[in-house]
VOTIZA-859883 format. One record per residue (C-alpha): residue in one letter; z, y, x negated. Coordinates in pm, whole numbers, plus 50000, padded with zeros to 5 digits. Each point is the difference from the previous one (the first is absolute). Example, Ala and Ser with C-alpha at 12.3 -4.5 7.8 and 13.67 -1.06 7.14 Angstrom:
A507804955048770/S499345034449863/
//
This chain:
M770136901484979/R500485037650021/S496625006649838/T498354975650241/V501465017850302/L498995033849862/Y496474987349939/I499654987450357/I501325032350151/T497785021849780/V496864979550061/L500424998350378/I500825036950038/W497445014449761/G497394975550118/S500415014050351/T500275037049911/W496255002549935/L499344992850367/A502805023550107/I498325027949802/E496904995850216/Y502035011650302/Q500995031449808/L496425011749960/G497985020650244/V502085026250183/V502485010949731/A498865009549649/P500984973349743/E502105024049793/V501885011350312/S500724963950096/L501324994549649/V502315030050028/Y501454984350315/R500204965649837/F501795010149681/T502285025050171/I501254972450228/A500274976149705/A501895025949790/L502505006350280/L500594962450035/M500414995249625/W502375029449962/G502004988450301/Y500394965849838/C500995014349660/L502565023550152/F501404972350220/K500404977849692/N501445029549806/L497494995349717/A499935025149717/M497105024050053/Q500515024149709/F497504996549716/S498805020049703/L497075024050017/R497974975849786/N500534972450255/H499035023550281/L496725005749819/F499344962650016/F501044999550366/M497285025950059/I497464978849813/L501074970050208/A499605021250313/C496475010749913/C498874965249895/N501774976450243/F501205021750288/G497295026050031/F496535005149868/N499204963349942/Y500364995450376/V497945030950078/I497164984749797/L500414965550160/Y500115014750351/W496765018249921/A498554967149874/Q500724982950332/N497865025850175/Y497094982149831/L501214963849974/T501754974050210/S503624992649921/A498934966549852/M497615015449748/T502485026949898/S502774974649944/I497754977949787/A498945029649786/F503675009249964/S500704965749852/T498565013349673/L503485015349964/L500944967849824/V497675005849704/M500745037349996/N503754992949980/I499554976549707/I497835024749809/N502355029050073/T503014978949900/R498304995249664/I499275037349969/F503425013050104/F502374972149893/G498114981649726/N499854966250176/P497264977949849/I496924991550205/A499184962850008/P496334989949952/R499884985550353/I500505035450132/F496485008849894/I498604969250174/G501905008750316/A498825036049981/I496364988949970/L500404977050301/G501665027850196/L497235024649916/A497374974450099/G501884994750325/I500025037150079/V496245000949939/G499604970350235/L502105016250272/F497865031249994/W496754983349900/Q498025013350297/D500635035449877/V500094993349626/K496534984249995/T498435031650142/L501915022349754/D500655024450282/F503155016549872/A500055022750304/S500494970650237/E503254997650191/A500964966649846/I499595012749643/I501985031450081/G502724978750157/L500064977049697/G500305029349760/L502865014650202/S501754966150021/L499844994549624/G501125035849936/G502984996350232/T500834966649840/F500035015149652/V502345027750113/A502274973650158/S500064980949669/L501265031249823/G502755001650262/N500924963949925/M500375008749633/T502275029050095/S502164976650207/V500324976349704/R501025029249781/N502625011050252/S501464964950023/R500194997449620/N502015032350006/N502524984750241/I498885019450306/G500714981050320/I497014989150207/M501315016050319/Q500965032849839/G496695002749817/N498074992450318/A502055024950201/W499245028249759/G496384988749963/M499424999550375/F501665034050036/Y497785015649736/G497004981350139/S500495014650348/V500415035049850/F496874997149784/L497994986450292/L501215028650221/V498935025949742/F496644982549954/T499454999250376/L500845036950041/I497655009749717/N497324977450145/G500345017350338/S500384967650194/E501215002150358/F503474986350074/N499364981150321/L501424967350129/D498314970850171/L502454989050269/R498184967850082/L501984968149942/P497774985549722/Y500445031249785/I503755003950055/A500694962949954/S497924997749682/L501635031749865/L503494985750048/Y498954966449858/L498455016049691/S503045022449949/L502724973650032/F498344967649895/G496965011149798/T501905026549802/V503784995650000/I500314962050008/A496834989249819/F500365024749712/A503654990549954/C499064963149979/Y497065006249768/F501885022949762/V502824974349976/L497334974749899/L498665024649742/K503495003149855/D500894962850012/I496804983349882/G497775027949869/P496825016450129/E497684971649897/K501754973150206/A501015023450281/S496345008750042/Y499414964550121/T500695014050346/V496685018249964/V498254966249987/L501534988650326/F500055029650237/P496185003350022/V500064965950169/V502325014350267/A497925031750028/V496714981150035/T501474977150267/L501245029550206/S496735018849950/M498084970150138/M502294999150303/F500155037150083/E497045017149829/G497304973950037/F499634996149624/V496914978549938/W499554978749691/Q496715000649810/T499004977249714/S500465027649742/T503345009650157/I501314964349977/I498884996649638/G501545033649913/F503304991850170/V500264966449821/L499195015949663/V502645027150046/L502644973950087/M498934977849708/G500155029549762/N503525009050109/I501164963949978/V498564996449648/V501785032049895/L503344986850124/T499694964149878/P501104992949640/I497374982649788/D502184968849960/R500164996050376/I496235004850029/K499494972449745/A502394977650190/I498145006150325/L496674992549832/G501454968849839/V499635013149644/R502524983049774/K501055010149653/V498944974649741/I502934989849782/T499194986849657/P502604980149803/S501335017549696/T499284985249661/V502784987849776/
//
């Protein structure tokens, strides 16, 4: 029951954050918006940890992993994804991000030695075919300078960085580091790294005082960062990155629905085919072979033993 509730919360929040990010773009530089977002989130997380009197002292080695978590889950992955949404709708970015599922499984094998089931390769092929379908109008012309291809490359790059952050979270949990404490330190370091990056980049620290920007900033800080990451990292700890990544299959549905309502997202034949293939690929990855056989009505033939 707890996992079900966490799934629902994570899917609904992260499925809606892609649209909220759209309201962050335009007036304020993406990296500046992220400094605001993770500073607010860090203050909220630290306030919670101090209120609960949670232990916040950790070894230097653990702080190194907090910094890695910051860069991968609370920092530069979002810079890349914000850049991607300058070229794509929130729906397309969220669908491309769903490749996190396959990336998590492969990285879990690399970093923790978990075996990769044969169906993973089938799901990966379907997912890749789906991505090609989604961006078919640009892929068929091989114009790698087109906005859609640039956006796709950025989305996949940001997704890969996020997957490395997921692996770091799993490592932290296996070393008995509390989710809240790890997130508090990660968000603190993330806001610091983003601030340094922004200063080096020479971006202007301005603020859009219009309601859509302020409301989306607060929503992304509290719900999209503090609450959603806490729920997702608990899932990573409880059921592992492969199963927890099932949320990635579901939140593009929420993102696409909202994009249709607020961004005028229009379906094309290739887009529909691509979306279905991506979902099918993710479902195949997450469905054990015995269950696939049961769904397809394949029964094991039992032969009587000889005496």
